[in-house]
N, C-alpha and C positions, 0 to 999 in steps of 0.2 A: 869392241864389248859391247853386248848387249841389252837395249834398257828395258826395263821392266815397271809397268806402274800397277802396284795393289792400292785400290781402291773402294772404297766402301762410302758411307751414308751412317752419320752418328745420329741415326734413330733409331735407339734402344743398342743396348750395347753388342749383344750377338754379333753384327758386323763388323765390328771395329774387331775385336778378338779374333775373328777368324782371319781379317786382314792383317794382324798382327803375329797369327801364328805362320800365315804366308810367308810373309815379310822377313821373320825373325829364320825363318827355314832355308829362304835363299840365301840371304848374308850368311849363314855358318855353314853352308855346305856349296854354293854356286859364288867364290868369290870372283870368276871373271866377269859377273853382272853388274851392272848399276839398278838398282832398286829406289824405287821411290814411293811412301806411303802418303796414300792422299786421302783427307775428307773429300767428297764432292761437295758438299756444303759449306766448306770455306771459300769454293768459289762458283759460289753464286750471290745473289747480293743480299743484304741485311736483314729486308722482311722477308724473303724469300725463306733463309735459312731458319730465322726466328720462325714463321709459320709449322715451316716444317716438324722442324726439332719440338718447338714448344706444345704446337697443335696436337702431336701424338701423344707425348709424355701427357697431357692434360686429359684427352678422350680414352688414355689406358686408365686411369686411373680415377676420373670423374665420370666420366659418361661411354664406360665397356660397350654397351648394348647400340652408342650410335656408331662405334668404330666396328661393330659384326656388322651394321648396315653400309656402311661403307664398303666394307671386305666384299658381302655377298653378290653389292647392288656392281662394281666393277668388276666384278667376278662372273656376271651374268650372262649368257650368251646374247642377251635381248639388247641391253645397255652397255656391253664391255665394249663392242665396235665402233659404239658412238663417243664414250668416253674416251677412250686410250688416244685418237688424234688430235685430242682436243688436250690432255693430258702431257701427249710428246711434246705439240708449240707450247706450254706452257713452262717446260721441262728446260727447251732447246732455247725462248728468250731467256731466261733466270737465269742459268746457266752458261751464259755467254763464256764468263773466266775460263770455266774447265774445257770448252771446245777450243779457246785458245791456247790452253796449257796443251791438250795432248796434238794440238797442230804444229806445235813450236819444239813439242819434244820427241815427237814422233816415235813412241816406244816401239819394241819389236812382239811386245805382249801388253796385252790389260787384263788384268787378273782382277774380278769384281765381285764383290761378295753382297750387292744391292744392286736389284733391279734400274734404279736411278740411274749408276752412271752406262750401266751396260746397255741402257737405251740411247744413252747420249753417244757412246762410243760405236754402236751398230749403226744408230743414224750416219752417222762421220762415214763408215766404213759402206753403208749403200750409194753414198756419193759419188765414193771413190777418195775423199779424202784423206781418209787411212788406211794405212794396208796392216796397220799391228793385227796380233793374231786376237780374239775375243773371247776370252775363259768366264765365264760367268759362273759362280759357286750359289747355288741355292740353299740359303741357311737355315731352311724350316724341310721339315720332312713333305709336306704338304706342298703342292704349286699352283700359286694365283699365277692367271694368264698375265700380268706387267713383268713377271721375270721373262717371257717368252719375247724376245728380242730378233727379228729377221735380219742375219748380219753377224750374228754368231756362230761363232766355230766349234765352242765345246761348252756342253752342261755340265756341271757335276752336280749328281744329285746324293742327296744323305743314304739312303736306301735303294733297293731292286724297286719296292713298290713304289715310291718318290719316281722312279726311272721310269716303269710302265705308265703313271700320272701324266708324266709330263707328255711321252710318246702320242696318247690317247689324245693330248693338246691340238695334236700335229707337228710336233716335232720329229727330225728323224732317229730311228733308233742309232743308227753309228755317229752319231752326233753328241750323244748321253752318252758318260760314265758314270755310274753308280760307286765312286769314289769315296764318300763322307765328307761332312763338314767337318773341317779343320779346326787342330785343339792344339794347344801350347803342349809341348811334347813332357812337360811336366806331367800329365796327367795318362802317362803310358811308362812311367817308372816304376818299377816293384817295391812296396815300403815296408818298413819294417814296424806293424802294428805296436807291438811293444812300445818299441821306442818312442814313438811317437805319441802314444798316450803319456808315456812319462814328460817328454816333452810339453804337451797341453796339459797334462795335471790334471787329469781324470780318470776313470778307473779303466780296467785293459779288459776286465772280464764280464762287464755289461750290455748288453742289448742296448747299442747305439742306435738313435736317430736323429740324423741331420736335418734342420729344417733352415731353407734356403729364401726367402723373399725376395729375391732377385734385385734387380736394380733399382725399383719404383719403392721397392718396401712395401708391398701390400700382400693383405690374405688375413685371416682371423688367428691369428698366430698366438696370442698372449693365450686364448683359449683354448688353441692344440695344445701348448705347452702347458697352461695348468692341468689337463687330462692327463697328458702322459708321462709329467715329472716322477707319480709314483710307480709307475711300469716298467720305465725304461731309463737309460742316462740321455737326456737330450743337449743337444747344440743347436744354438740361435744364431744365424749372422742375418741381422736387423739390417745391412748396408745402411741406407740414405732414411732409414726410418727411425726419428730419434726418438721422437715420442714411446715408440714399441721399446725399444734398449732402453730409456731411464724406466719406465713402467715393469720391464723384467727384473732388473735390476736393484727396484725396490724391492719387488715382490721376492726376492732371496729365497725361488723355486729350490726344494733340493734337486740334488742330479743332472743341475742344469745349468750350463755353461753359455753365457751369451758375449755375442760379438759384435762389431758394427761393420764396418768396410773391414775386408780381409785381403790377403795378398796370399794366404796359402790355403785356398779353399780345395784343394788338391791334399791334404793334408788330410782335415778335414772329412772329407769323402774317404781317406783311405781309412780311416779308424770307423766308421761305421758302417752299420749293416744296412740301411733303408735313409732313404733320402725325402724328405717333404717337400715339392718345388712347384712352382709356374714352369709349365711344360713351352718353354722355347727351346728352339734350334737347337743353341749351344750348352743351354745347361743341361738337355739329354743327351747332347754327344759327349760331354762332358764325365758324366755320369755314367754311361756305355762305357766308356773308355775306360774306367776303374769298377765294372764290375758291379755297380750299387744299383738296387731295386727302384724304380722310384713310385711314388705316388703324389699323382697330381691334382693341384689346389687353383681355384681362383683364375682359371684358363681365359686369358682374350680369345671372346669370338673372334674367330676367322683362322689366323694363321696358327693359333693355338692347340683352338679344339680338333683344327686338322693335323697335328703334330700327335695328339694324345690319340686320334683315331688311328693314324699308321702305326704309331709303335702296339696299340690294342689286337691288331692285324698279327704279329710278330708273337701276343703272348706277353708284354712288356709293360705295366702300368695300370695303375687304376687309379680313376677319377673321380676324387672324393671332394664336397667342401662341407657334409655334415662333421662335425667335429669328433661328435660321439662316434660315428660310422669309420672314421682316421683312426680314432682310439680302439674299435673293435678290430680293422684290418692289423694294425700293428704288433696287437696282441696275437695274432693267428698268425703271423710272419716270426714273431718272439716263440710261439709254442710249437712251430711247423718248421723246423731248419729243413727238411726236403723241399715243400714249397716255393722257398726264397733257395733253394738250391737252383730246381729247376728253371726258378727267372733266372738266375743268373747261367744258365746253361744256352736258355733263349736268347741273352743278350750276349753271349759270344760269339751267335750265329750273323749278328747284324752289327755289330760295333765295328768301326774302322779308324782307330786310336791313332794309324799313320797317313792319313788323309793329307797331310800338307805335303809330305814327303814323296807321295803317291803323286799329289799335282805337279809339284815341282818335277818332278822325274821326266812328264811330257814335255818339258822346255826343252830338254839334251839335245 
């Protein structure tokens, strides 16, 4: 029986969701394989995990400019080659438990949705201590150099543009497959919009905007909601932002439905015409799988600005942070259905809703 380790890092929700989609597909379609879903940070020491997880969250929420600076410094051709060996040494020292796990389990495949476990596995492969085939799934549409780990067998990219970017950084084209970011199968199911609207107790006839704040619950959502509520039906997912949830509930805007954490975001997407969200790689992939036109807000400098740049190359997604301009764009979409149809045609050219299955098919 083949062993497959599906690994990620719990810094942001997208890496976990991609890993879960892969593991779920393997369990449901490859019963003869043994799978393990592993958070690499759970196999590091406490201080390292806390710094990695909470450091990322704090910087993204309160000092995104500094996160952007770190992103560009580590990606620069001048400083990157100096920083990368130091980062690898730090990761090896702190991820000894993960190293021991891989050496003990001796998996046949390692599927990684974050560059940290990819880096550790590739390091072991270069030293002939691990024989597993390493497949790295890049969970953004742009490519930071940290994703590139000599020893990796296959890189999976979100798009052809991402593939070309990776090849331009020196990775051989034969080891890059543009199969997409894995999303749960529930995002590729055909839904009956009328039935869902009745289930959600919303109108079936109104132009509908979904506002998703992301796992951090950030953005100028209250003002955007207030501006849109008289022009469209608005669904707001507040996630972890309890203050926003309480505020919107108190205001009681017309045509607005407010949610906290949800496990049926696919249903909310299915009844919506446009989504307003941060351009995270997973959020984009889920929206594309459902032919949902995006408007991007509060991009994290670095990976998310790169994501929106790649999507704009395909004629998909507008990056707008001014609430008044967002309202203007929503009204334009509402009153120009042919434009919205054109965007959805562009989406169908790039979306890869079957990425999990296509990736797992390679393991046969």
